[in-house]
Phi, psi and omega in degrees: 000132184283156176290152181304322181293319181294321179295317180297321179295321181294319179296317180298320180296320179296321180295318178298320181296317180296315180297318179295322180294322180294318180294325184287332185256349184288145178240148177296145181294156181270157177264116184269338180223084185287164175293148180199179175096191181216156183224137182243143181221165180244114176083316184206153178266023184300338181272007180293125183257094181290331180298322178293318178299314182298324181291341180271350179273129179253127179233137178298151179298145179272133179264138180303145008275004181296150181222137179274113179263012174095184182255134177233148186245139183225160176263351179233129179281160178148181178223089010274157176287166183239158173061083178303141182268135176233127177304138182097356181275346180256120182218149176202163175207183184295339177295336179267358179120177184267344183275155180285156170272117185247131181222132174271132179250130183254131179260137178228140174268126181271110181260108180276106189296324184245002178076007181236015180063013180281337180214115184246132174250132182266114182257121181301128183238032177096183179207163176212166186246138175245127176242120178254115183265148178293144175287125186269001185295342177260011184295141175280124181230134176253120181244127174272100185214101178257016178085001180265206191264037182203048177291144179202158173267118182264341179199144169212147178301141184078006177301128181094347178285153185300133173088352185271134181222162172238130174233163174222160183266019179256313179209194184260019185263017170061240186285345184231081180299149180262109182255017187298334180257007184277139181229021181221194178235160180177201179222159176219163184241117172274141175232123174257127185213159164261121188299341182265351186268159174299149183299335181296341179281343186296156173240141182234151179223124180266130178226163177248157172227150180220099182264012173270113190255158174290156178291159175235160181215153179276357177052066179291156174244119179257152179232130176226154175252136177224161173273151176303130180093359178281153167276142183277132171268108185283136184277060183298324182294321179294318178297315181298323181293341181268002185266132175254112187223069185294337182262359179064037183263000175283139177301125181093357182308142012276001176246086186305142176278121181263123177251147183242144181230158179271350183230155185292337180271006172059053179244330185250105182296145173271120186266003180084192180102181183285144173252122188245133176298138184291332182081003180299314172240108191290352178246355184275140173276121181267150183243138173227134179247129173250151186239128182268153177209160170230164182246133176269125183284350179293312184230010181061024178284149178263126186248125175302138186229006179137185181211164179229117176266118184254123177262110184263114180277144179289164175301142176291142185240157184297124172283173176230153177242129181242149174275126188264332186204182182280353181255021169071036170268136182242159175232143176260125182247120179278146180292324180227076187298338180287342181245323191278149176232143175275115179275318177205156180207118183270009179255133183286350180069015168207148181230177174263137179311134182102347177292148183273177179288165180193192178231133177264139174269109185240132175251125182247142177219182176209182186294334181283356182087009176282145176207158179202152177258138181230142171261108190254117181286148172227150185276164179290155176249107181279336183087151184254175176285130181276118180269168178299323181293318180292329175293324180290329182238090177289155174300148179303144178254144182253132174222133184250128176256104188293329184291335183250001182049048179234155167253131176250119184253132182248163175054044173277164174261114183303136178091352180267156178269139178228155173234126176258132180228140181234130180235148171278177185289348175273001179087006181278135182289129182247330185194147172205153177202139176256139181211163175251125181287125178265349177205183182280356175234135183222133178253122186245115176292144180241152172285175178288137177243151169294138183305135179164183179261132183232154174265120180254124185239134178240129178232137176222190183294328184227020183211147171212124180214159181207160177195160178272136181223146175270124182235159171091004179254000000 
């Protein structure tokens, strides 16, 4: 029987042998559910929750003497791995570019071989990816927005970089909303984002649109003739009819208020009243232009809407009657023959030698509708001395053959040119024709006339005569 001391030594040696054999043959436990996946952040990874990641990693239990020293994260793989990872260490912004900062993080299980931290084995426990995207709230954005019906984003920083998009809350047309069917006003929100980044990184821009437009007009130009001293009748109805105002934004809509100005830049209002011919040139038609406008109630802008050209005729002036020859033919001379018209004349324009002076009642008018009556004096016709030559050549005589609608003219001078003119009793010209006499008698066919009395006038190189004739029967 062994001594007690010897037995105790033998037992201790056996225990040491067993422990050494276990350490030499023990293996670190395996990782059954390694770390994986990816995480996205805006500006910084400070929000990375490693405890949650660690809780998702599954490791087999460690058998003594092995000891589980937990999970540690590194940015460099290896045995041992390098550069321990700490949340908040990854940061980026637009100064560093538009792309995200991407970092792979490696997880390791620390297997303490002897339980005393004297020998650690790093067991790979998976990896995951962290992407830190730049915060876009400081992004430079150019918006075309003048408050009308077409706001759009024309440029933004990072335009063209991978993943960046523009959306709006009005339609699906991104940076260029389609307002072609819009008829109101409102606001919309543009959003610039990287589709892979957290929404917190997005930048937004609020803009307004106003698709209610001011009226437009074709700006017609009207022309009127007036007499000197008349008040102008402004063509407001014509101007209003030329206005296109689908949104009813003209002042006074649906019957827009038309304002008139004396100048094209719409600064001097026309206050109305009589327009008077200056009289500088007593026969010239003077022109005045007025300019129409309407007001848009959206912005109180004044919109040109057309113009009115006013032709101001001068006052009608007294005509004169002159004695033309010794056989008592007279002529009526208008003061402004380019404008004036003879409306009526109660003088036959010829007398019998020896007739005295008198006054003709003459009414003169013009295209503007102006008219006036004048008492026009004419001198007496004493008659001249009849010479042998005048006896030989009597003035042409007029004879009308009603059945043939012809004028037969006698005692003409063969080879000379003559003009026959026919006027009604109001002085309106009805017919004229120039002809060359081939003999001393000429037969002139006439067109059909309305039945009545007409003044027939014959003029030649050395003769002028006239008479009243009944035509048209």
